[in-house]
N, C-alpha and C positions, 0 to 999 in steps of 0.2 A: 044469759051466757054470752061472754064476749066472742066475737066472730073474727075470723082471719080477714085481714084487710090487704088491699093491693099495695105493694111496696112502691113508693114513689121512685121514679128514675133518679139516680144520683147525679145526673147531668142533663142538659137540655136535649130535646129530641134530635137536634141537628149536630150535637157535639162530636159524634163519631164520623161525620162526613170527612172525606169522600168515601170512606171504606164501607160504612153502613149508613144508608140514606135516611133522611128525616121521615119520609113517608112510611118506610118499613118500620121504623121505631114507633111511630104513632099507631099503626095497625097492630104491631106485635105486642107492645106494652099496653096501650090503652084499650084495645079490643080483645085480643087473644088472651093475654095474661089476666085481664079483668074478668073474663068469662070463666077461666079456671078457678079463680078465687070465689066467685059467686056459686059455681056448681059444687065446689068443695064444701062450702058452708052448708049447702042443701044436702049433700051426701052424708055428712056426719051428724046432721040434725036428728036428735032423738036417739042417737046411739051412744055407746060408752066411750066413743072417741071424743065427744064434746068435752072440752076443758083440758084435753091432753095437748102436749106439744106435738108439732107435726113430726118431729123425729121419733117420739114415742109411738105415734100411730104407725110410722113406717116399720118399726121393729116387729110389729105383729100385723102388718097390712094384709097378709094372706087371709085373715079371718073376716075381713070386711068385704062388702060388695065391690065389684070392679070400679065403680064410680069413685070410691074413696082413693084407691091407688092412682087411677088415671088423672083425676083432678088435683089430688094432693101433690102428686109428682109435678104436675103442671105449675102449681104454685111455687114449690120449693126450687125446682130446677131453674125456673126463670128468675127467681130472687137471686140465685147464685150467679146466673149468666150475666145479669146487669152489673153485679158487683165486681166481677173479674174483668170488666172492660172499663176503659177510661179514655178521655181525649188526651192527645199528646203522650201516648203510652207506647207499648210495643218494645222493640229493641231486644237486647240479650238479657236473660235473667242472670242476676248476680246474687251475692250473699249466700245464705245457707241453701236456698232452693236451687240456685245455680250450681253449687257444688254437688247437691244430691242428684240433679239431672245428669250431670256428667258422670257421676259414679254409677248410676243405674243404666244409662243408655250410651255411654261412651263419648258423646258430644252433644251440644245443644242442637246442632244440625240434624243429627240422627234422631234425637227426640222429636223435633218438629216434623220430620219426615214420617215417623211412625204414628204420631198423633194425628197428623193430617190424613194419613191412610185410614185410620180408624173412623174418622168422620166421613171420608169419601166413600168407603166401602160399606157403610151402614146402609143396608137395603131399606128403602122406604124412609119412614120418619124415625128420628131418634137423636141420640147424643153421644159425643165422645168425651171421655173423662181421663184425667190424670188423678190417680188415687194413691194414698199412702196405706199400705196393707202390712201392718206389723213393722213399720219403719221402712219397708221396701216400696219404691215407687213403681206403679204399674199403669199401663194404658189399657182401657177397656172401652167398649161401647154398649149402649143399652137401647132397646127398642121403645118407641112411643114415649111415654113419660116415666118409664122406670128409672131408678137410680140405685147406686151402690149402698145406700143406707137401708134399703128395703129387704125384708126377710126373703123375698122371692128372687133376689138378685143372685145370679150364678157366681159372681165375684163381688165380695163386699170389701169396703174400705172407707177411708175418710176422703171425700172429694176435695181436690185442691184446685183443679182447673176444669172447665166444662165448655163445650162448644155445641150449640144448637144447630142441628142439620135438618130440622123440619123445613119443608119448602117455604112456609110462610116467613121464615127468618131471612130469606134471601131472594125470593122469586121476583119481587117488584123491581129490583135493581139488576140481578144477575140471571134471571130466568132459569134455565136448566144448567147453568154453569157453576155447579157446586164447588168445583176445584178452584175457580177464580175467587169465589166468596171466601173459601177457607184460607187461601193464600193471603188475601187482603186482611182477613180477620186478625192475623198475627200482629198487625200494626196497632191494634187497640187493646191488646192483652195487658191487663194491669198487674204486672209482676210484683208490685208492692203488696197487693192483696193476696196473691198466690203465696208469697213468702209468709205473710201473716198466718194464713191457713195452715201452711206447712209447719211453722213453729208451734202453733196451737195443737197440732196433731201429735207432737213428739212427747 
């Protein structure tokens, strides 16, 4: 049975400097993410989840032991997180996603403010998300490694943008300054990828 594998980073460990440092990326991807992959494979071994896509597993994740949800979320959420960041990125979203953000939130500035607040006010570990829910854009946050594709999620939708606010994603560089980390993170958002996900969700 084929196993889930660690997604390679789509850029070098130091490519997001100075906003996200090389040491953090090495620990975050090579250690934390790799551990989720290994533990997810162990969690689904011998269950009917073997051979399913990770999205299909999430659709009925409540029927599996907690280790499937926690480690599966750790795999999928990080895969997306690496994908929606890029070097020489950031700036103002344009195209269809830019229009949709303005339509749903009034302005890009207001959207960024609300999204940042979702990440900043998430108590403990978790994620902030921009999702498409029946064509409407919404901002939500989830605890731990939960995500809006899971049947246990209070709010479901197609993820378009995600921000990791677990301490290991920023502590080496920013210590307890989560707000500074979030502010700098906007400089590496890959709006081209967010646009692609938005168009695919329509």
